[in-house]
C-alpha positions in Angstrom: 236.1 158.7 115.6 232.4 158.5 116.2 232.0 162.0 117.7 231.8 164.3 114.7 230.5 167.8 115.4 228.5 170.0 113.1 226.9 173.4 113.3 225.0 175.4 110.7 225.3 179.2 110.8 222.2 181.4 110.1 221.0 184.7 111.3 220.2 183.3 114.8 223.6 181.8 115.5 226.0 183.7 117.7 223.4 186.5 118.2 224.0 187.5 114.6 222.1 190.5 113.3 223.4 190.1 109.7 220.7 190.8 107.2 220.2 189.5 103.7 220.7 192.2 101.1 221.1 192.4 97.4 224.6 193.6 97.8 225.5 191.5 100.8 229.3 191.9 100.6 229.0 195.7 100.8 231.6 198.2 99.7 234.9 197.3 101.3 235.7 200.9 102.3 239.4 201.4 102.1 240.1 197.8 100.9 240.7 196.6 104.5 241.5 193.1 105.5 241.2 193.7 109.2 237.5 194.5 109.6 235.6 193.6 112.7 231.8 194.0 112.9 230.2 195.1 116.2 228.4 191.7 116.3 231.6 189.7 115.7 231.9 186.6 118.0 234.4 186.8 120.9 237.5 185.1 119.4 237.4 187.2 116.2 238.8 190.1 118.2 242.5 190.9 117.7 244.9 189.1 120.0 247.4 190.8 122.3 250.3 191.0 119.7 251.2 193.7 117.2 251.8 192.1 113.7 254.8 192.1 111.5 254.8 190.9 107.9 257.5 190.0 105.3 257.6 188.6 101.9 260.0 185.7 101.0 260.9 184.0 97.7 261.3 180.2 97.9 262.5 177.8 95.3 261.4 174.1 95.3 264.1 172.4 93.3 263.8 169.6 90.8 260.0 169.5 90.5 258.0 168.0 87.6 257.3 170.8 85.1 253.6 169.9 84.5 253.1 172.7 81.9 255.7 171.2 79.6 255.0 167.5 79.9 255.0 165.8 76.5 253.3 162.4 76.1 255.7 159.6 75.6 258.8 161.6 76.7 260.6 161.7 80.0 259.0 164.1 82.5 260.7 167.5 82.5 261.8 169.1 85.7 262.4 172.6 86.9 263.0 174.7 90.0 259.5 175.8 91.1 259.4 179.4 92.5 256.9 180.2 95.3 256.3 183.6 96.8 255.1 183.6 100.4 253.7 186.2 102.8 254.6 185.7 106.5 252.7 187.3 109.4 254.2 187.0 112.9 253.8 188.5 116.3 255.8 191.6 116.9 256.7 194.0 119.7 256.3 197.0 117.4 254.5 200.0 118.8 253.3 200.7 115.3 249.9 199.5 114.0 248.8 199.4 110.4 250.3 199.0 107.0 249.6 198.5 103.3 250.0 195.6 100.9 250.9 197.1 97.6 250.5 195.9 94.0 248.1 193.1 94.9 246.5 191.4 91.9 242.7 191.0 92.0 240.6 188.3 90.2 241.0 189.8 86.7 244.7 189.0 86.8 245.6 192.5 85.5 244.5 195.1 88.0 246.8 195.7 90.9 245.5 197.4 94.1 246.5 198.3 97.6 245.0 196.4 100.6 245.2 197.7 104.2 245.5 195.9 107.5 247.2 195.9 110.9 250.5 194.4 109.9 253.7 196.5 109.8 256.1 195.7 107.0 259.5 194.3 108.2 258.8 194.8 111.9 261.0 192.9 114.3 259.5 189.6 115.5 258.5 189.2 119.1 261.2 187.9 121.4 260.0 184.6 123.0 261.5 181.7 124.9 258.8 179.5 123.6 258.6 179.0 119.8 255.3 179.6 118.2 252.9 177.3 116.3 252.9 177.6 112.5 249.9 178.0 110.2 250.2 177.5 106.4 247.5 179.1 104.3 246.7 177.8 100.8 244.4 179.6 98.4 242.1 178.4 95.6 242.4 178.2 91.8 242.9 180.9 91.0 243.8 183.0 94.0 246.8 184.5 95.7 248.4 184.8 99.1 246.3 187.7 100.1 242.9 186.1 99.5 242.8 184.8 103.1 244.9 187.6 104.5 242.3 188.4 107.2 243.2 185.0 108.7 246.9 185.6 108.4 246.8 188.9 110.4 244.3 187.6 113.0 246.3 184.4 113.7 249.5 186.4 114.1 247.9 188.7 116.6 247.0 185.6 118.6 250.6 184.3 118.8 251.0 182.2 115.6 253.3 182.5 112.7 251.1 182.4 109.6 252.4 181.9 106.1 250.3 182.2 102.9 251.6 180.9 99.6 251.3 182.2 96.1 250.9 178.8 94.3 252.7 179.1 91.0 250.4 178.4 87.9 247.4 179.0 90.2 247.6 182.7 90.8 245.4 185.4 89.3 248.2 186.7 87.2 249.8 183.3 86.1 246.8 180.9 86.0 247.8 178.0 83.9 246.9 174.3 83.3 244.7 172.8 86.0 247.0 169.7 86.2 249.7 171.8 87.8 247.4 172.7 90.7 246.3 169.1 91.1 249.8 167.8 91.4 251.6 170.6 93.1 249.2 171.8 95.8 250.0 169.2 98.5 253.6 169.2 97.5 253.8 173.0 97.9 252.2 172.7 101.4 254.7 170.2 102.5 257.6 172.1 101.0 256.7 175.3 102.7 256.7 173.5 106.0 260.1 172.1 105.3 261.4 175.6 104.4 260.0 177.0 107.6 261.9 174.3 109.5 265.1 175.2 107.7 264.7 178.9 108.4 263.8 178.6 112.1 267.2 176.9 112.7 269.1 179.3 110.5 270.8 181.9 112.8 270.8 184.4 109.9 267.0 184.2 109.4 264.5 186.6 111.2 262.6 183.4 111.9 265.4 181.8 113.9 264.0 180.2 117.0 260.6 181.7 116.4 258.6 178.6 115.1 257.8 175.3 116.5 257.1 173.3 113.3 256.1 170.3 115.3 252.9 172.2 116.0 251.8 173.1 112.5 248.3 173.8 111.2 247.0 174.1 107.6 244.2 176.2 106.2 243.2 175.3 102.6 240.4 176.9 100.5 238.9 175.3 97.4 241.9 173.8 95.6 243.9 174.6 98.8 241.2 172.5 100.6 241.8 169.7 98.1 245.5 169.8 98.8 244.7 169.8 102.5 242.7 166.6 102.2 245.8 164.9 100.6 248.1 166.4 103.2 245.8 165.1 105.9 246.0 161.5 104.5 243.2 161.3 102.0 244.7 159.9 98.9 243.2 160.3 95.4 241.5 157.6 93.3 242.6 156.0 90.1 239.7 157.7 88.4 241.0 161.0 89.7 244.5 160.3 88.3 242.8 159.7 84.8 240.5 162.8 85.0 240.0 164.4 81.6 241.7 167.8 81.6 243.6 166.9 84.8 247.2 165.9 85.5 249.0 164.5 82.4 251.0 161.3 82.0 250.4 159.8 85.4 251.8 162.7 87.3 249.0 162.6 89.9 249.7 158.9 90.7 252.1 159.8 93.6 249.1 161.0 95.5 247.1 157.8 94.9 245.5 156.4 98.1 247.5 153.5 99.5 250.6 154.2 97.5 254.0 154.4 99.1 254.6 157.8 97.6 251.5 159.2 99.2 252.4 157.7 102.5 255.8 159.3 102.3 254.2 162.7 101.8 252.3 162.6 105.1 254.0 164.5 107.9 253.4 164.2 111.6 254.2 167.9 112.1 250.7 168.7 110.8 248.6 168.6 113.9 245.3 170.2 112.7 243.8 171.1 109.4 241.0 173.5 108.2 239.6 172.6 104.8 237.2 175.3 103.4 235.0 174.3 100.5 237.4 171.4 99.4 237.2 170.5 95.7 237.1 167.0 94.3 234.5 164.6 95.6 231.8 165.2 92.9 234.5 164.7 90.2 235.5 161.3 91.6 238.8 162.5 92.9 238.3 160.9 96.3 236.2 158.0 97.6 235.1 156.7 101.0 238.1 154.3 101.3 240.6 156.9 100.6 239.0 159.4 103.0 239.2 156.9 105.8 243.0 157.4 105.5 242.7 161.0 106.9 244.7 160.9 110.1 244.9 164.6 111.1 242.0 166.3 113.0 240.1 168.3 110.4 237.6 171.2 110.5 235.5 171.6 107.4 233.8 174.9 106.5 231.3 175.2 103.7 228.3 177.0 102.2 225.2 174.9 101.9 224.6 176.0 98.2 228.1 175.8 97.0 227.9 176.0 93.2 231.5 174.9 92.6 232.2 171.9 94.8 228.7 171.0 95.9 227.6 170.5 99.5 225.9 167.1 100.2 228.2 165.4 97.8 231.1 167.7 98.6 232.2 169.1 101.9 229.5 167.3 103.9 230.5 164.0 102.4 234.1 164.7 103.2 233.0 165.3 106.8 231.0 162.1 106.9 233.7 159.9 105.4 236.7 161.1 107.5 235.7 158.5 110.0 239.0 157.9 111.7 239.7 161.4 113.1 238.1 164.0 115.2 236.4 166.4 112.8 234.0 169.3 112.6 231.7 170.8 110.0 230.7 174.5 110.0 228.0 175.3 107.4 226.9 178.8 106.3 223.3 178.2 105.3 222.5 179.5 101.8 226.1 180.6 101.2 227.9 179.6 98.0 231.5 178.8 97.2 232.7 182.2 98.6 231.7 181.3 102.1 234.2 182.1 104.9 237.5 182.4 103.1 237.8 185.4 100.7 238.5 188.9 102.0 235.7 191.4 101.3 235.7 192.4 97.7 238.2 195.2 96.9 236.6 198.3 95.6 238.3 197.9 92.2 236.7 194.5 91.7 233.2 196.2 91.3 234.2 197.3 87.7 233.4 194.9 84.8 236.3 193.9 82.6 236.3 192.8 79.0 238.2 189.5 79.3 235.9 188.0 82.0 232.3 187.0 81.6 231.6 188.0 85.2 232.4 191.0 87.3 235.5 190.3 89.5 233.4 191.2 92.6 231.6 187.9 92.2 234.9 186.0 93.0 234.8 187.4 96.5 231.2 188.1 97.4 228.3 185.9 98.4 224.7 186.6 97.3 223.3 186.2 100.8 226.0 186.6 103.5 228.0 189.6 104.3 231.7 188.7 103.7 233.0 190.4 106.8 230.4 188.6 108.9 231.6 185.3 107.5 235.3 186.3 108.0 234.7 187.1 111.6 232.8 183.9 112.4 235.5 181.9 110.7 238.2 183.7 112.6 236.4 182.9 115.8 236.2 179.1 115.2 239.7 178.9 113.7 241.1 180.6 116.8 239.3 178.1 119.0 240.3 175.1 116.9 244.0 175.9 116.6 244.2 177.1 120.2 243.0 173.7 121.3 245.0 171.5 118.9 248.2 173.6 118.6 248.5 175.4 121.9 246.7 172.8 124.1 244.3 175.3 125.6 241.5 172.9 126.8 239.3 175.9 127.8 238.7 176.5 124.1 236.9 173.2 123.7 233.7 174.8 124.9 233.7 177.1 121.8 233.6 174.0 119.6 231.1 171.9 121.7 228.0 173.4 120.1 224.7 171.6 119.6 224.9 169.6 116.4 222.2 170.1 113.8 
């Protein structure tokens, strides 16, 4: 489409009063994931529903075992485990709960996070199944890194599911090739599993989800996977990337291949890709990105030190020419723009096995993390409300003056 929309966030946007400080992320008092600043934009406010949350263990059978590939030998396979967190609307009168034993960036320290979700609450009774949102973290990360979005979306009438991507979590980080190959496969598999559970009369999700209206949020390597899921296949150079996927295991995602075409799924109706990885490394090109066929909303920091900006997210935005797309830029923000929860208090402490303080994995040098979370929640609510719920009134929140 020839009507891309772009907006850059700075202190003047949305009547923001956020100030630049040396410790912009601030102390995340109480390790909360449900913060709301007084100057938060309208749609960042919680929705009408109470929130339930449950943890499930999934098993993706007969997948290539990337960590144990041996050159010249048949590709080994294994059953790939995935832990997922599911937030959903609830009729519970209770509010608030704790996420226990959550790993932070050092991969060793476990902490408690606090939010509005009630563990194992009964789901809301509804005659109309709810849209599904899949949330996919970075490398490394975990299913709680974007939990502020999981809770907020559930309060607005979505079922949101965040994935612990095996070999890509803080506590099990392994060869990068596993992330390259498995990220889009995990995203599709989780959708298939939700379809299976929503028709299973024994599942708490029975009748709750309309998988034909599915959205996807990916951050960093999750954003990379979202590009592939949206239709943007990888290049031959990407398949041969040094330190990447071994023995041709990335070739099924090659642009124009029958295997990549088979991965694409019409149930995905809208995608948010935050700081997607890959373009500066030659993983994608203009021709492949023209294959993106799902409406896509890019979010990025203008000084992203990991994936770039002009040659990264902005280039993704410019080259996805065949779909309706948006670009939201946080001016002077780095790679931690928008997605991560505010840094847990325990992450402020240096650790011997990292050459940086874990805090730096969550925080931005300029922007307040909660401010970025709230702005992101606002736009994501408008975007999915338009594309997954068909609420045309929300278009006005997206029709901002391009810059």
